[in-house]
C-alpha positions as CSV (number, residue, x, y, z in Angstrom):
1,X,25.8,33.6,-103.5
2,X,28.9,35.7,-103.9
3,X,31.1,34.6,-106.8
4,X,34.7,33.5,-105.8
5,X,37.2,36.0,-107.4
6,X,39.5,34.4,-110.0
7,X,42.9,33.7,-108.6
8,X,45.4,34.9,-109.5
9,X,43.7,38.0,-110.9
10,X,44.2,38.9,-114.5
11,X,46.1,42.0,-113.4
12,X,48.9,39.9,-111.8
13,X,52.3,40.9,-113.0
14,X,54.1,38.3,-115.1
15,X,57.9,38.0,-115.3
16,X,60.5,35.8,-116.9
17,X,63.3,34.6,-114.6
18,X,66.5,32.7,-115.3
19,X,66.3,30.7,-112.1
20,X,64.7,27.2,-112.5
21,X,61.3,27.2,-111.0
22,X,59.7,24.6,-108.7
23,X,57.4,24.4,-105.8
24,X,59.0,26.0,-102.7
25,X,61.7,27.8,-104.7
26,X,62.8,31.2,-103.4
27,X,63.4,33.7,-106.2
28,X,65.4,36.8,-105.5
29,X,64.9,39.7,-107.8
30,X,67.2,42.8,-108.0
31,X,67.6,45.7,-110.3
32,X,64.9,46.5,-112.9
33,X,62.6,43.6,-112.0
34,X,62.6,44.4,-108.3
35,X,62.0,48.1,-109.0
36,X,59.1,47.2,-111.4
37,X,57.3,45.1,-108.8
38,X,58.1,47.3,-105.8
39,X,58.2,50.9,-107.1
40,X,55.9,50.7,-110.1
41,X,53.4,48.0,-109.2
42,X,53.8,48.7,-105.4
43,X,53.5,45.1,-104.4
44,X,53.5,44.2,-100.8
45,X,54.2,40.8,-99.0
46,X,51.5,38.3,-100.0
47,X,50.9,39.8,-103.4
48,X,50.8,37.3,-106.3
49,X,53.3,37.2,-109.2
50,X,53.3,34.9,-112.3
51,X,56.7,33.5,-113.3
52,X,58.0,31.5,-116.2
53,X,61.5,30.1,-116.9
54,X,61.4,28.8,-120.5
55,X,61.7,25.3,-119.1
56,X,59.0,24.2,-116.6
57,X,56.0,26.3,-117.5
58,X,54.2,29.1,-115.6
59,X,54.2,29.3,-111.8
60,X,52.4,31.3,-109.2
61,X,54.5,33.0,-106.6
62,X,53.9,35.5,-103.9
63,X,56.0,38.3,-102.5
64,X,57.8,37.1,-99.4
65,X,59.9,40.1,-98.7
66,X,59.9,43.5,-100.4
67,X,62.8,46.0,-100.1
68,X,63.7,49.1,-102.0
69,X,66.2,47.3,-104.4
70,X,65.6,43.7,-103.6
71,X,62.5,41.4,-103.5
72,X,62.1,37.8,-102.7
73,X,59.3,35.7,-104.2
74,X,58.1,32.3,-102.8
75,X,57.0,29.9,-105.6
76,X,53.8,28.1,-104.6
77,X,52.0,26.4,-107.5
78,X,52.5,25.5,-111.1
79,X,49.8,27.0,-113.2
80,X,50.6,25.4,-116.6
81,X,53.3,23.3,-118.3
82,X,55.7,24.8,-120.9
83,X,53.8,25.4,-124.1
84,X,54.2,23.1,-127.2
85,X,55.9,25.3,-129.8
86,X,55.2,24.8,-133.5
87,X,58.5,23.8,-135.2
88,X,58.9,27.0,-137.2
89,X,62.2,28.8,-137.7
90,X,62.5,32.4,-139.0
91,X,65.6,33.2,-141.1
92,X,65.8,36.9,-141.7
93,X,68.4,39.3,-143.0
94,X,69.3,41.9,-140.3
95,X,67.7,45.4,-140.7
96,X,68.3,48.6,-138.9
97,X,67.8,49.1,-135.2
98,X,64.2,49.7,-134.3
99,X,62.8,47.6,-137.1
100,X,64.8,44.5,-136.2
101,X,63.6,45.0,-132.6
102,X,60.0,45.0,-133.8
103,X,60.7,42.0,-136.0
104,X,61.9,39.7,-133.2
105,X,59.2,41.0,-130.8
106,X,56.5,40.0,-133.3
107,X,58.2,36.7,-134.1
108,X,58.0,35.9,-130.4
109,X,54.4,37.0,-130.1
110,X,53.4,34.9,-133.1
111,X,55.0,31.7,-131.7
112,X,58.2,31.2,-133.7
113,X,60.5,28.5,-132.2
114,X,63.8,29.9,-133.4
115,X,65.2,33.1,-135.0
116,X,68.3,32.9,-137.2
117,X,69.7,36.2,-138.6
118,X,71.3,35.5,-142.0
119,X,73.8,37.8,-143.7
120,X,73.0,38.2,-147.4
121,X,75.0,40.0,-150.1
122,X,72.6,43.0,-149.9
123,X,72.4,43.0,-146.1
124,X,73.3,46.5,-144.8
125,X,73.4,45.7,-141.1
126,X,76.0,43.1,-140.2
127,X,76.1,43.5,-136.4
128,X,73.4,42.8,-134.0
129,X,73.0,43.4,-130.2
130,X,71.7,40.0,-129.3
131,X,71.3,40.9,-125.7
132,X,69.0,43.8,-126.7
133,X,67.0,41.5,-129.1
134,X,66.6,38.8,-126.4
135,X,65.3,41.5,-124.0
136,X,62.7,42.5,-126.5
137,X,61.7,38.8,-126.9
138,X,61.4,38.4,-123.1
139,X,59.2,41.5,-122.8
140,X,57.0,40.2,-125.6
141,X,56.7,36.8,-124.0
142,X,55.8,38.3,-120.6
143,X,53.0,40.3,-122.2
144,X,51.6,37.7,-124.6
145,X,51.5,34.8,-122.2
146,X,54.2,32.6,-123.8
147,X,56.0,30.1,-121.5
148,X,58.7,29.4,-124.1
149,X,61.2,31.8,-125.6
150,X,62.4,31.6,-129.2
151,X,66.1,30.5,-129.6
152,X,68.2,33.3,-131.0
153,X,71.2,32.4,-133.1
154,X,74.3,34.4,-133.9
155,X,74.2,36.0,-137.4
156,X,75.5,33.7,-140.1
157,X,76.1,34.1,-143.8
158,X,73.2,32.7,-145.8
159,X,75.4,30.2,-147.6
160,X,76.5,28.8,-144.2
161,X,73.0,28.7,-142.8
162,X,71.8,26.7,-145.9
163,X,74.7,24.3,-145.9
164,X,73.5,20.7,-145.1
165,X,69.9,21.9,-144.9
166,X,67.8,19.2,-143.3
167,X,65.7,17.4,-145.9
168,X,62.6,17.2,-143.7
169,X,62.4,21.0,-143.0
170,X,60.6,22.9,-145.7
171,X,62.3,26.2,-146.5
172,X,59.7,28.7,-147.5
173,X,61.3,31.8,-149.0
174,X,59.5,35.0,-149.9
175,X,60.2,35.4,-153.6
176,X,59.8,38.9,-155.1
177,X,59.5,37.2,-158.5
178,X,56.3,35.4,-157.4
179,X,55.3,32.0,-156.3
180,X,52.4,30.0,-154.9
181,X,50.3,31.6,-152.1
182,X,52.0,30.7,-148.8
183,X,48.8,29.3,-147.4
184,X,48.7,26.8,-150.2
185,X,52.3,25.7,-149.5
186,X,52.3,25.6,-145.7
187,X,51.7,22.2,-144.0
188,X,52.2,20.9,-140.5
189,X,55.8,19.8,-139.7
190,X,59.3,21.3,-139.5
191,X,59.5,24.5,-141.5
192,X,61.5,27.6,-141.9
193,X,60.6,31.0,-143.4
194,X,63.4,32.9,-145.2
195,X,63.1,36.7,-145.6
196,X,65.7,38.6,-147.5
197,X,67.0,42.2,-147.1
198,X,65.2,45.3,-148.3
199,X,67.0,45.0,-151.6
200,X,66.0,41.4,-152.1
201,X,68.1,38.3,-152.9
202,X,70.8,38.4,-155.6
203,X,70.7,36.1,-158.6
204,X,73.5,34.0,-157.0
205,X,71.5,33.7,-153.8
206,X,68.4,32.8,-155.7
207,X,70.3,29.9,-157.3
208,X,71.6,28.8,-153.9
209,X,68.1,28.7,-152.5
210,X,66.7,26.9,-155.5
211,X,69.2,24.2,-155.1
212,X,67.7,23.2,-151.7
213,X,65.3,20.3,-152.4
214,X,63.0,21.4,-149.6
215,X,62.9,25.1,-150.8
216,X,59.5,26.5,-151.9
217,X,59.2,30.0,-153.3
218,X,56.0,31.8,-152.2
219,X,54.2,35.1,-152.9
220,X,53.2,37.4,-150.1
221,X,50.5,39.2,-152.1
222,X,50.4,42.0,-154.7
223,X,52.1,44.7,-152.6
224,X,55.8,45.2,-151.9
225,X,56.3,44.7,-148.2
226,X,59.1,45.9,-146.0
227,X,61.3,43.1,-144.7
228,X,59.9,43.3,-141.1
229,X,56.3,43.4,-142.4
230,X,57.0,40.5,-144.7
231,X,58.4,38.4,-141.8
232,X,55.4,39.1,-139.6
233,X,52.9,38.4,-142.5
234,X,54.6,35.2,-143.5
235,X,54.7,33.8,-140.0
236,X,51.1,34.8,-139.4
237,X,49.9,33.0,-142.6
238,X,51.9,29.9,-141.7
239,X,50.6,29.8,-138.1
240,X,47.0,30.1,-139.5
241,X,47.5,27.4,-142.1
242,X,49.8,24.9,-140.4
243,X,50.6,26.1,-136.9
244,X,48.7,26.3,-133.7
245,X,46.2,29.0,-134.5
246,X,43.5,26.4,-135.2
247,X,43.8,25.0,-131.6
248,X,41.3,26.3,-129.0
249,X,42.7,28.8,-126.6
250,X,43.3,27.5,-123.1
């Protein structure tokens, strides 16, 4: 007996759209997305496309009309609901372009719920292109199968971000002076990871963090890590110890 091919195929293009998705919706794509599906992927009417909208999950659509600069997709079936996201925030001091792009991309791939850029006394970069960072998150979500995008906040001074810190949210900060292994500290529940700038936190900032009852200083091992590496490593350890990495893949 001939096996029935999997549908949609694994090679089906996958895109994020701003338009709310539901059965029967007509999604009009223009610009880069239409060019990608039409000129790069060479999709013709009837070809499948996976879509997600950060709200309702992932949907199967098919090309209804394909033009040179415009494409219409007809939404047919919901493939999965929106994922359940571990309640983990990432607070990170902005770093130079390229490395901050990598940081938010990996935060999305690893499953972070929210990214909060924080301005510290030793932060060198104080302006961020949030549209560019969100675009990197979207591309990462499209490639790694996420159906939820991390929230992305405007940069805020560290003192402001820590003001009225919720008592139920553990604040895990990478402490260059040492601390318990992160895997021993992490536990399920609301949490945030705080990563400082390349120059580390000042004494004043360390006092500010230590005053938070929910704060826990942790070590990220015996080597000195760059800020973006430290962020990815800390999130990965938390996901393995307290996040959703122990759940079976679906």
